[in-house]
C-alpha positions, 0 to 999 in steps of 0.5 A: 162200390154198391149199386145204390152208392154209384146211383147216389153218386150219379144222382146228387150232381143232377139233383143239385143242378136242378133243384139248386145246391142251397135246397139240396145241401140243406135237405142233406145237412137237416137229415138225421140218421132216419131221414138220411135213409129217405135222402139217399133213396130219393137221390139214388133212385129219382135223381141217379136212376130216373133223371140219370137215364140219358133217353129224356132230356132234363127239359122233358123230365121237368114238364113231366114232372110238373104235369104228374105232380099236378095229377097227384096234387103234391103242391109243395113238390109243384113249387119246388119243380117250377124252380127246377124247370126254370133251372132246366131252361123251361120258359114261363109259356111252357110251364103254363102250357104243361099246366093247362094240359094237366088241368085238362086231364086232372081237373079244374081244382088240381090245375088251379093248385098248381097254377097258384103254386107255379104262379107264386114261384114264378113271381119269387124267382123273377120270371113273372112281374109281381102283381101290385 
């Protein structure tokens, strides 16, 4: 078994646990041969190698991801990882504190985008009541 295959096999259950099996299975099912290269790489490297390293727990990794994705302005990924953070046991207050910390270092526009994205997901997931 190649190292990449071993990392893929290690990463797939982690990816499914954090992001949800529906999302991951749908991404894999929709991937043609071209996109499957990316699916395999991200599953092996991000999920098998990085997330599979036991040095940091999943909660810590989720908080780091939210901060880094805010800094990069990757709003669709912020949304995905807010849901993942909830799956990893992160509280709404911990998400808010992480986004406030990222806002202080990344700037108001990046923070605002991340807060809006997180708010949308938190309401959709029932973690916050919807505004009437």
